[in-house]
N, C-alpha and C positions, 0 to 999 in steps of 0.2 A: 533736216534729212534723217530719215529712218537708218537706224544702225543696221548693217548687214548680219545675218547670222553666220556663226562660224562653219567651215566646212563640215559636211557630214549632218548637219542640223536636219533632223526628220521632217518631213512634210506634214504641214498642219499640226505641229507641236508649238505651243506657246509657253511662255514663262512669266512670272510675276514675282516680285519680291514678298515675302511673309514676315511675320512678326519674328524678331531675333536675328533678323540678318540671314534667314534662309531664302533658298529660291525654289519655288514650287511650279512643276511643270503640267500640263494639261495636253490633251489632244482634242481638236474641235474639227467637227466635220465642217467642209467648204459649203458656202450657200447653195450651189448648184445641188449638192447632196441631200441637203434638208428640203429643198423644194421637190426634190425627186422622190422624196418618202424614206428617205435612208435612216433606218430606225435609231442608229447610235448617233446621238447629237455631240456628246463630248465625254471625256473619261479624265479623272483625275489620275495623275502618274506619280505622285510622290515627290519627294526631294531630291531622289538620287538620280543624276543626268544618266548615268549608264543604264540604270534599269528602264528608265523612261524612253530612251532611245531604242533600247532593244524591244521594247512592246510595241512601239510604233513601227520599227522597220520589219519587224518579224510577224506581226499581227494585225495591228490596226490599219495600216496603209495596205497592206496586202488584201484585206478584206474589202476595204473601199475599192480597190482597183478592180476587185473581183465583181464587186456591186455594179460598177460602172460598166463592165462588160458582160453583166447579167450572167456571170458564170456560178454564181452562187445565190440562193434565194436570201431575202432579206430576213424571213423569220430566222433563219440560222445565224444570222449576225446577231439579232436581239437577243439571242442565249447568252451573249458575253456580258450582258448586264446582270448584276446581282450575284454574282460569283464571289467566292472567299477572296480571289487574286483582286478583284474590282473593290471589294471592301476595303482590303489592306491598303491599297493603293489611295482610296479616298481618305483613310484615318491618317496615313502618313502625310499627306497634304495640308492637313488641318492644322491651324494655330494651336489648337489643344493637343497635339503631339508634342512630347517632351523636346524641350528647346537644348538642354544640356547635350553637348555631343556625345558623351561617354554613354549617357542613358538612352539617348536617340539611337546610337548604332547597337546596344544591346536589344533594345524593343524590335529594331528592324530586323536583326537576326533571327528572333523569335519568330516572327511573321513568316520569314524565309523558310525557317525549319518546318512550320506547318504546311505553307504552300508547296514544298517540294516533296512532301511525303507520299510515297506511291500507293496507290490503291490497287485490290486484286484485279480490276477490270481495264488496268494499263493508264489509267487517268492518274492525276495528282489532286491532293485535296483542294489546291488553289483552285481547280477547275468545277469544285462542287457548287451548285446553286445554294444560297443562303438558306432558302426555304427548306432544303433537303438536310441541312445540318441540324440534327436533333440533339438534345442533351445525352442520350444513350451514345451518339456517334461521338460527341465531345469526350464522354468519359472512356470509350474505346480508343480514342486517339491518345488521350493521356496514358492509358496503360502502356500503349505501344512506345512512346516517346519517353517513358522514364526508364526505358532499358537500351543501352547501345547495342550497336549490332554484334559486338564481342562479348556481350553478355553482361557487362559492367552497369551498375546502376547510375543514372543521373536524374534523381529525384527533383533535385533542386532546379535543374534547367526546366524539367518538365513542368514544375508547378509554376514557374516564373513565365513559361510559355503560353499556359493556360490564362494567367492573369492579364498577359498582354493581349491575347485574343479577345478576353472580356473588355477590356478598355478600348480596344480598335473597334469593336462590334457597336460600344455604346456611342462612339464618336460617329460613325457612319451612320447610326440611327437617327442622330439629332440633324444631322446634314440630309440624310435622303430618307425620310420615314416613310416615304411611297413605297421605297424599295426593300429597305433593310427590316425585317421582321422584328416586332415589338419584344418577343420572347427572346432572351440572349442564351444560347444553349451553354455557354461558358460560365455562367453565373451559378451559385450554389452548388458547387461541386464538391464540397466538403473537404478541399485541399489543406493538408497542414504539413508543414515542413520544418524541423528543428536542426538550424546549422550546426555542425559539430564544433566546438569552440575552437578557436585557433591557440595553437600551443604557444605560449608566452616564452621569449627568450630572457634568460637571466643576465644580469649584470656581468658575471663571470664569464659566462658564453660569449656575451658581446666583445669583452676584451681579447677573447680567444681568436674569435671572428676577426677583430681589427688587426691582430698580430699576424693572423694567415694572409689577409689582403695586403698587409706591408710587404709580407715575404714572397707573395706572388707578383709584385711589382704592380699592383692595383690598389694605392691607398686610397682613391677618389671613393672605392666601393666600401672600404672600412669607415670613411668619414660619412658617407650616407648613412650607413647603420648606425652611427653614432647619434646622427640628428633625428634619425626616426625614434631612437630609444629616448634620448634626453629631450628633445623639442617635440615629440609625438607628430611630426609631419609624415603624410602619406607617401608611400614610393614614387608616384608619378608626380607629385608636386616637388619632391626632392630632385628628381633626375631632370625634369623639365622647365620648372618656374624658379626654384630658389637661386637667387643671385647674390652676387657681392653686395650689391647695393641694399639688400634686406639685413646683411650682417653690420652692425655698426653704422648704420646710415648718418650722413652728415648732420641731420637736424635730430638725431637721437643716437648718439654715439655710444649709449650705456645699454642698448636695447638690440634685440634681433626680431625681425618680423616674420613671421611664419605665417604663409597664407594656406588655407584649407579649401581648394577648388570645390570639394564635393559640398561643404557647408556654406561657401561664399563667405569665411569668416577670415578676417587679419588678425592674428593675435600678436600683441607687443609683449614679447617676453623680456623682463629685466635680466641683465648679465650680472650685476652686482647687488649685494644685501645694503641695507641702509646704512650698515658700517664700513662699507667698501668691501666686504668679503666677495671674492669670487664666487658666483653660484653654480656655474656649470665649469669647474677647472679642466675637466678631460677634453671636452669639445672645443673650448675657447682656445687652449693652447695648441689643439692640433690645426685650427683654423688660421691663427695668428701666426703660424709659422708655415703654413701652406703656400705652395705657389699660386699666383693668380694668372691662369692660363686663358681667361675669357670673360665673358659677362656671367655665365653660369658657374656655381661653385663646384658642381660636380660634373666634370668632363674626362674624356678618356685621357690616359697618360701619354700615348703616343700619337703625334700629330698625324692626320690624314695625309697620304702620300699625294693626293692630287689637291687637296684645298689648302694644304701646307698650314693647317691650324687644328687646335684640338677640339674635335667636335662632341656634342653630347653622346651620351649612351642611349643606343637604342633598347628599348624596354625588354624585348625578346633576348638579346644578347646579354643585357644586364643581369636578367634573372639566370641565365645559363651560367654566368660566372659567379653570382651569388652561391648557386648550387655547388660548384666546384671549389670555391673557398670555403663553404660549411663543411663538406668533406674533408677537407685538409685539416680544417680546426678541430675535426672529431666531434663535430655536433650532428645528430642525428636528423635524417631527412625531413622529419614532422615538423621542424622549425623552419618556416617559410621567412622570407623578408618582413612580412607584414608582422611576424612574431616579434619584431624589434620594438614597434609601436605599442603592440599589446603589452610586451615586457615593461616598457616604461609606465604605462597606466597601473599595471599591476604593483609595481614599486611604489608609485605613489598611494595607492590604496593601502598597501602594506605600511607605509609611512604614517597612516593616519590620517591622510588628506580627505576633506570633506568633498561632498559631490560638487560644490560650488567652486573648491580650488582645483579639483582635477578638470572640471570644464573649462575654468578660466586659463588652463594650460594647453588643453588638448582641442579647445575649439568645437567641441561638441555643443549641440544647442539644447539638447535635453537630457534628464537624467538616464532614461530609458535607452537613448543612443550609447551612453557611457557604460551601461551595464555590459554591453558586449566586448568591451575592452578590460574595464577594472574588474577582472574575474575573482571571486572569493578564493582565498586561500586558507591553508592551515594557520598561518601566523594571524590572519584577521581573525578568524574563530577563536584562537586562544586569547587574544588581546579583547574581544568580545566578551568571553567568559570571564577573563580577568576583572573587567570593569564591572559586570554584573556581581561578581563575588565581592569586590570593593564596595558597592553599593549596599549590598544586604549587610555586610559587616558594619558599616557606618550606622545602620539601623537597629545594629544589636540583634539581629535575626538568629534562628538556629544555627545558621551556616558560620556563625563568627568563631 
Protein backbone atom coordinates (compact mmCIF):
# COMPACT_ATOMS: atom_id res chain seq x y z
CA UNK A 1 0.00 0.00 0.00
CA UNK A 2 1.60 3.36 -1.01
CA UNK A 3 2.48 5.74 1.80
CA UNK A 4 0.29 8.81 2.12
CA UNK A 5 1.89 12.21 1.69
CA UNK A 6 1.93 14.56 4.69
CA UNK A 7 -0.77 17.20 4.93
CA UNK A 8 0.07 20.19 2.75
CA UNK A 9 2.22 18.23 0.31
CA UNK A 10 2.12 20.13 -3.02
CA UNK A 11 0.41 18.59 -6.02
CA UNK A 12 2.70 16.89 -8.51
CA UNK A 13 5.75 17.15 -6.22
CA UNK A 14 7.76 13.97 -5.83
CA UNK A 15 10.70 12.97 -3.66
CA UNK A 16 13.50 10.48 -3.90
CA UNK A 17 16.50 9.61 -1.71
CA UNK A 18 19.89 10.91 -2.80
CA UNK A 19 23.41 9.85 -1.98
CA UNK A 20 24.42 10.86 1.52
CA UNK A 21 20.99 10.47 3.11
CA UNK A 22 19.46 13.60 1.54
CA UNK A 23 16.01 13.84 -0.02
CA UNK A 24 15.67 15.46 -3.43
CA UNK A 25 12.40 17.03 -4.56
CA UNK A 26 11.08 17.54 -8.08
CA UNK A 27 7.91 18.73 -9.77
CA UNK A 28 6.52 16.62 -12.61
CA UNK A 29 3.71 17.57 -14.94
CA UNK A 30 0.78 15.08 -14.94
CA UNK A 31 0.22 12.89 -18.03
CA UNK A 32 -2.78 14.92 -19.24
CA UNK A 33 -0.69 18.10 -19.34
CA UNK A 34 2.12 16.42 -21.25
CA UNK A 35 -0.35 15.10 -23.83
CA UNK A 36 -1.91 18.56 -24.13
CA UNK A 37 1.47 20.05 -25.05
CA UNK A 38 2.36 21.65 -21.72
CA UNK A 39 5.94 22.88 -22.24
CA UNK A 40 7.27 22.29 -18.72
CA UNK A 41 7.66 18.56 -18.17
CA UNK A 42 9.58 18.63 -14.88
CA UNK A 43 11.77 20.75 -12.67
CA UNK A 44 14.34 19.87 -10.00
CA UNK A 45 13.52 21.62 -6.73
CA UNK A 46 16.58 20.94 -4.59
CA UNK A 47 16.77 19.35 -1.16
CA UNK A 48 15.03 22.02 0.96
CA UNK A 49 11.40 20.99 1.51
CA UNK A 50 10.26 24.50 2.37
CA UNK A 51 11.76 26.04 -0.77
CA UNK A 52 10.38 23.22 -2.92
CA UNK A 53 6.89 23.57 -1.44
CA UNK A 54 6.82 27.34 -1.93
CA UNK A 55 7.86 27.06 -5.57
CA UNK A 56 5.19 24.44 -6.23
CA UNK A 57 2.42 26.30 -4.40
CA UNK A 58 3.29 29.82 -5.56
CA UNK A 59 4.36 29.21 -9.14
CA UNK A 60 4.42 25.79 -10.72
CA UNK A 61 0.93 24.59 -9.80
CA UNK A 62 -0.54 28.05 -10.32
CA UNK A 63 0.84 28.10 -13.85
CA UNK A 64 -0.39 24.58 -14.49
CA UNK A 65 -3.88 25.58 -13.40
CA UNK A 66 -3.72 28.64 -15.63
CA UNK A 67 -2.70 26.47 -18.58
CA UNK A 68 -5.57 24.11 -17.90
CA UNK A 69 -8.01 27.00 -17.96
CA UNK A 70 -6.14 28.57 -20.92
CA UNK A 71 -5.63 31.80 -18.97
CA UNK A 72 -1.94 31.91 -19.87
CA UNK A 73 -0.16 31.05 -23.08
CA UNK A 74 2.18 28.05 -23.05
CA UNK A 75 5.02 30.16 -24.43
CA UNK A 76 5.06 32.23 -21.22
CA UNK A 77 5.39 29.07 -19.17
CA UNK A 78 8.37 27.97 -21.25
CA UNK A 79 10.24 31.06 -20.09
CA UNK A 80 10.65 29.45 -16.68
CA UNK A 81 13.16 27.05 -18.13
CA UNK A 82 16.77 28.10 -18.14
CA UNK A 83 16.67 30.78 -15.46
CA UNK A 84 19.25 31.20 -12.72
CA UNK A 85 16.71 29.97 -10.14
CA UNK A 86 16.07 26.87 -12.24
CA UNK A 87 19.81 26.25 -12.57
CA UNK A 88 20.34 26.68 -8.81
CA UNK A 89 17.57 24.20 -7.98
CA UNK A 90 19.00 21.70 -10.46
CA UNK A 91 22.48 21.96 -8.97
CA UNK A 92 21.22 21.64 -5.39
CA UNK A 93 19.38 18.44 -6.24
CA UNK A 94 22.48 16.85 -7.77
CA UNK A 95 24.56 14.25 -5.89
CA UNK A 96 27.56 16.40 -6.85
CA UNK A 97 26.36 19.18 -4.53
CA UNK A 98 28.24 19.22 -1.19
CA UNK A 99 27.04 16.57 1.25
CA UNK A 100 28.38 17.98 4.51
CA UNK A 101 25.60 19.90 6.23
CA UNK A 102 27.71 22.95 7.11
CA UNK A 103 29.13 23.29 3.60
CA UNK A 104 25.77 22.70 1.95
CA UNK A 105 24.14 25.34 4.16
CA UNK A 106 26.81 27.87 3.22
CA UNK A 107 26.52 27.11 -0.51
CA UNK A 108 22.73 27.28 -0.46
CA UNK A 109 22.91 30.66 1.28
CA UNK A 110 25.26 31.94 -1.45
CA UNK A 111 22.81 30.93 -4.18
CA UNK A 112 19.94 32.60 -2.31
CA UNK A 113 22.00 35.79 -2.03
CA UNK A 114 22.38 35.89 -5.81
CA UNK A 115 18.81 34.79 -6.61
CA UNK A 116 17.29 37.48 -4.40
CA UNK A 117 19.46 40.34 -5.67
CA UNK A 118 17.14 43.04 -7.00
CA UNK A 119 17.54 44.45 -10.51
CA UNK A 120 16.62 47.92 -11.75
CA UNK A 121 13.62 46.61 -13.72
CA UNK A 122 12.01 45.16 -10.59
CA UNK A 123 12.98 41.55 -11.23
CA UNK A 124 15.49 39.54 -9.21
CA UNK A 125 18.68 38.04 -10.58
CA UNK A 126 17.16 34.59 -10.14
CA UNK A 127 14.62 35.33 -12.91
CA UNK A 128 17.31 36.04 -15.50
CA UNK A 129 17.68 33.55 -18.33
CA UNK A 130 21.03 31.81 -18.24
CA UNK A 131 21.71 32.88 -21.82
CA UNK A 132 21.47 36.53 -20.76
CA UNK A 133 24.05 36.23 -17.95
CA UNK A 134 27.33 37.42 -19.44
CA UNK A 135 30.79 37.64 -17.83
CA UNK A 136 30.24 41.40 -17.59
CA UNK A 137 26.97 40.79 -15.70
CA UNK A 138 28.79 38.46 -13.31
CA UNK A 139 31.50 41.08 -12.73
CA UNK A 140 28.93 43.79 -12.01
CA UNK A 141 27.06 41.45 -9.64
CA UNK A 142 30.30 40.76 -7.78
CA UNK A 143 31.00 44.50 -7.44
CA UNK A 144 27.55 44.98 -5.92
CA UNK A 145 27.70 42.02 -3.55
CA UNK A 146 31.11 42.83 -2.09
CA UNK A 147 29.67 45.91 -0.34
CA UNK A 148 26.89 45.70 2.24
CA UNK A 149 23.92 48.06 2.27
CA UNK A 150 25.54 49.97 5.16
CA UNK A 151 28.77 50.44 3.19
CA UNK A 152 30.86 47.81 4.95
CA UNK A 153 32.96 45.41 2.89
CA UNK A 154 32.08 41.75 2.60
CA UNK A 155 34.66 40.71 0.01
CA UNK A 156 35.09 37.22 1.42
CA UNK A 157 31.35 36.52 1.09
CA UNK A 158 31.27 37.89 -2.45
CA UNK A 159 34.23 35.79 -3.57
CA UNK A 160 32.72 32.63 -2.08
CA UNK A 161 29.37 33.42 -3.72
CA UNK A 162 30.93 33.75 -7.18
CA UNK A 163 32.77 30.45 -6.75
CA UNK A 164 29.58 28.72 -5.64
CA UNK A 165 27.78 30.08 -8.71
CA UNK A 166 30.60 28.78 -10.88
CA UNK A 167 30.28 25.33 -9.38
CA UNK A 168 26.47 25.30 -9.62
CA UNK A 169 26.65 26.32 -13.28
CA UNK A 170 29.09 23.50 -14.10
CA UNK A 171 26.95 20.92 -12.30
CA UNK A 172 23.80 22.06 -14.08
CA UNK A 173 25.65 22.10 -17.41
CA UNK A 174 26.58 18.43 -17.04
CA UNK A 175 22.98 17.54 -16.20
CA UNK A 176 21.25 19.69 -18.86
CA UNK A 177 23.77 20.58 -21.59
CA UNK A 178 20.97 21.37 -24.00
CA UNK A 179 19.75 24.20 -21.71
CA UNK A 180 22.76 25.47 -19.75
CA UNK A 181 25.26 27.41 -21.96
CA UNK A 182 28.76 25.99 -22.23
CA UNK A 183 30.43 29.32 -21.40
CA UNK A 184 30.33 29.80 -17.62
CA UNK A 185 30.23 33.56 -16.86
CA UNK A 186 31.43 32.97 -13.31
CA UNK A 187 34.73 31.45 -14.44
CA UNK A 188 38.02 33.30 -14.87
CA UNK A 189 36.85 36.30 -12.85
CA UNK A 190 40.33 36.79 -11.40
CA UNK A 191 39.05 36.86 -7.84
CA UNK A 192 41.58 36.83 -5.03
CA UNK A 193 41.05 37.14 -1.32
CA UNK A 194 43.48 36.83 1.52
CA UNK A 195 41.79 36.41 4.85
CA UNK A 196 43.06 38.42 7.79
CA UNK A 197 44.93 36.11 10.17
CA UNK A 198 43.01 35.09 13.27
CA UNK A 199 44.33 36.71 16.39
CA UNK A 200 45.81 33.84 18.49
CA UNK A 201 45.04 33.81 22.21
CA UNK A 202 48.03 33.34 24.50
CA UNK A 203 48.26 30.96 27.43
CA UNK A 204 48.10 33.84 29.93
CA UNK A 205 44.96 35.20 28.25
CA UNK A 206 43.45 31.72 28.31
CA UNK A 207 43.90 31.45 32.07
CA UNK A 208 42.42 34.93 32.59
CA UNK A 209 39.46 33.92 30.46
CA UNK A 210 38.95 30.73 32.48
CA UNK A 211 39.10 32.69 35.73
CA UNK A 212 36.49 35.14 34.41
CA UNK A 213 34.23 32.28 33.26
CA UNK A 214 34.39 30.70 36.71
CA UNK A 215 33.61 34.05 38.34
CA UNK A 216 30.58 34.43 36.03
CA UNK A 217 29.24 31.06 37.15
CA UNK A 218 29.81 29.51 33.72
CA UNK A 219 32.88 27.28 34.13
CA UNK A 220 31.79 25.13 31.18
CA UNK A 221 32.77 27.98 28.84
CA UNK A 222 36.19 28.17 30.44
CA UNK A 223 36.55 24.41 30.06
CA UNK A 224 35.60 24.67 26.39
CA UNK A 225 38.30 27.32 25.87
CA UNK A 226 40.91 25.07 27.49
CA UNK A 227 39.93 22.16 25.28
CA UNK A 228 40.29 24.36 22.20
CA UNK A 229 43.71 25.61 23.32
CA UNK A 230 45.25 22.35 24.52
CA UNK A 231 43.58 19.73 22.33
CA UNK A 232 42.99 21.98 19.31
CA UNK A 233 39.33 21.10 18.77
CA UNK A 234 36.91 23.40 16.96
CA UNK A 235 34.12 25.21 18.77
CA UNK A 236 31.24 23.31 17.18
CA UNK A 237 32.83 19.94 17.90
CA UNK A 238 33.46 20.92 21.52
CA UNK A 239 29.94 22.20 22.14
CA UNK A 240 27.96 19.63 20.13
CA UNK A 241 30.03 16.43 19.91
CA UNK A 242 32.60 16.01 22.70
CA UNK A 243 31.26 13.51 25.22
CA UNK A 244 32.54 12.08 28.47
CA UNK A 245 32.98 8.84 26.57
CA UNK A 246 35.76 10.51 24.58
CA UNK A 247 37.73 11.37 27.72
CA UNK A 248 39.47 8.38 29.29
CA UNK A 249 37.30 5.83 27.42
CA UNK A 250 37.09 2.39 28.99
CA UNK A 251 39.15 0.81 26.22
CA UNK A 252 41.82 3.56 26.36
CA UNK A 253 41.82 5.21 29.82
CA UNK A 254 45.12 7.03 29.19
CA UNK A 255 43.86 8.91 26.14
CA UNK A 256 41.33 11.46 24.98
CA UNK A 257 39.66 11.10 21.60
CA UNK A 258 39.25 14.39 19.78
CA UNK A 259 37.03 14.34 16.70
CA UNK A 260 37.42 16.94 13.96
CA UNK A 261 34.21 16.83 11.91
CA UNK A 262 35.51 19.25 9.26
CA UNK A 263 38.40 16.96 8.37
CA UNK A 264 36.67 13.73 9.36
CA UNK A 265 39.61 12.87 11.63
CA UNK A 266 39.58 11.20 15.06
CA UNK A 267 42.79 11.96 16.96
CA UNK A 268 43.75 9.89 19.99
CA UNK A 269 45.83 12.17 22.21
CA UNK A 270 47.88 10.54 25.00
CA UNK A 271 47.32 11.99 28.46
CA UNK A 272 50.58 10.72 30.00
CA UNK A 273 54.21 10.61 28.96
CA UNK A 274 56.09 7.32 28.85
CA UNK A 275 57.36 7.89 32.40
CA UNK A 276 53.85 8.64 33.70
CA UNK A 277 54.13 12.44 33.65
CA UNK A 278 50.80 14.17 33.12
CA UNK A 279 50.96 15.93 29.75
CA UNK A 280 47.92 18.20 30.14
CA UNK A 281 47.72 19.02 33.87
CA UNK A 282 45.48 22.10 33.58
CA UNK A 283 42.63 20.61 31.58
CA UNK A 284 42.90 17.11 33.09
CA UNK A 285 42.59 18.46 36.63
CA UNK A 286 39.57 20.47 35.56
CA UNK A 287 37.81 17.57 33.85
CA UNK A 288 38.60 15.07 36.60
CA UNK A 289 36.92 17.31 39.19
CA UNK A 290 34.05 18.60 37.00
CA UNK A 291 30.48 17.41 37.58
CA UNK A 292 29.10 15.14 34.87
CA UNK A 293 25.68 16.52 34.01
CA UNK A 294 24.96 14.47 30.92
CA UNK A 295 26.50 12.82 27.90
CA UNK A 296 28.24 15.96 26.64
CA UNK A 297 31.15 17.43 28.55
CA UNK A 298 30.09 21.02 27.83
CA UNK A 299 26.55 21.78 29.00
CA UNK A 300 24.85 24.78 30.51
CA UNK A 301 25.24 25.17 34.25
CA UNK A 302 21.56 25.74 35.02
CA UNK A 303 19.05 22.97 34.22
CA UNK A 304 16.31 23.82 31.76
CA UNK A 305 13.08 24.71 33.55
CA UNK A 306 10.88 22.64 31.28
CA UNK A 307 13.12 19.64 30.55
CA UNK A 308 14.64 19.55 34.05
CA UNK A 309 18.06 18.72 32.63
CA UNK A 310 21.29 20.44 31.63
CA UNK A 311 21.02 21.19 27.92
CA UNK A 312 23.85 21.86 25.47
CA UNK A 313 24.76 25.43 24.69
CA UNK A 314 23.20 26.93 21.57
CA UNK A 315 26.06 28.24 19.46
CA UNK A 316 24.74 31.80 19.08
CA UNK A 317 24.21 32.23 22.81
CA UNK A 318 27.53 30.50 23.51
CA UNK A 319 29.30 33.11 21.36
CA UNK A 320 27.39 35.87 23.16
CA UNK A 321 28.59 34.63 26.54
CA UNK A 322 32.14 34.18 25.26
CA UNK A 323 32.18 37.85 24.28
CA UNK A 324 30.91 38.93 27.70
CA UNK A 325 33.46 36.79 29.55
CA UNK A 326 36.26 37.99 27.27
CA UNK A 327 35.37 41.58 28.12
CA UNK A 328 35.30 40.80 31.83
CA UNK A 329 38.75 39.24 31.52
CA UNK A 330 40.12 42.41 29.95
CA UNK A 331 40.88 40.76 26.60
CA UNK A 332 40.38 42.78 23.43
CA UNK A 333 37.46 42.04 21.12
CA UNK A 334 39.76 40.86 18.31
CA UNK A 335 40.30 37.63 20.26
CA UNK A 336 37.51 35.30 19.10
CA UNK A 337 36.85 31.80 20.42
CA UNK A 338 38.65 30.31 17.42
CA UNK A 339 41.68 32.23 18.66
CA UNK A 340 42.10 29.66 21.44
CA UNK A 341 42.69 26.92 18.86
CA UNK A 342 45.00 29.17 16.90
CA UNK A 343 46.83 30.04 20.12
CA UNK A 344 47.41 26.37 20.90
CA UNK A 345 48.86 25.79 17.45
CA UNK A 346 51.11 28.83 17.77
CA UNK A 347 52.30 27.60 21.18
CA UNK A 348 53.24 24.30 19.54
CA UNK A 349 55.10 26.05 16.71
CA UNK A 350 56.96 28.25 19.22
CA UNK A 351 57.92 25.11 21.16
CA UNK A 352 59.65 23.81 18.05
CA UNK A 353 57.17 21.11 17.02
CA UNK A 354 57.59 19.90 13.48
CA UNK A 355 54.73 20.12 10.99
CA UNK A 356 54.18 16.39 11.37
CA UNK A 357 53.95 16.67 15.17
CA UNK A 358 51.53 19.60 14.97
CA UNK A 359 49.31 17.82 12.45
CA UNK A 360 49.33 14.68 14.62
CA UNK A 361 47.82 16.76 17.43
CA UNK A 362 45.54 19.10 15.46
CA UNK A 363 44.02 16.68 12.95
CA UNK A 364 45.03 18.77 9.93
CA UNK A 365 45.56 16.64 6.87
CA UNK A 366 48.01 18.85 5.01
CA UNK A 367 50.80 21.27 5.95
CA UNK A 368 49.07 24.01 3.92
CA UNK A 369 45.97 23.79 6.15
CA UNK A 370 48.18 23.92 9.21
CA UNK A 371 49.85 27.16 8.09
CA UNK A 372 46.64 29.09 8.77
CA UNK A 373 46.88 28.14 12.44
CA UNK A 374 50.58 27.85 13.28
CA UNK A 375 51.29 31.48 12.47
CA UNK A 376 54.89 32.74 12.38
CA UNK A 377 56.00 34.61 15.49
CA UNK A 378 59.02 36.61 16.65
CA UNK A 379 60.16 33.67 18.78
CA UNK A 380 60.18 31.36 15.78
CA UNK A 381 62.23 33.89 13.80
CA UNK A 382 64.74 34.31 16.63
CA UNK A 383 65.02 30.54 17.05
CA UNK A 384 65.55 30.14 13.33
CA UNK A 385 68.22 32.83 13.25
CA UNK A 386 69.94 31.25 16.27
CA UNK A 387 70.07 27.85 14.57
CA UNK A 388 71.48 29.39 11.40
CA UNK A 389 74.13 31.18 13.45
CA UNK A 390 75.01 27.95 15.21
CA UNK A 391 75.34 26.14 11.89
CA UNK A 392 77.65 28.81 10.48
CA UNK A 393 79.73 28.91 13.67
CA UNK A 394 80.30 25.16 13.64
CA UNK A 395 81.70 25.45 10.11
CA UNK A 396 84.06 28.17 11.27
CA UNK A 397 82.67 30.82 8.95
CA UNK A 398 83.23 34.57 9.32
CA UNK A 399 80.26 34.95 11.63
CA UNK A 400 82.01 32.85 14.26
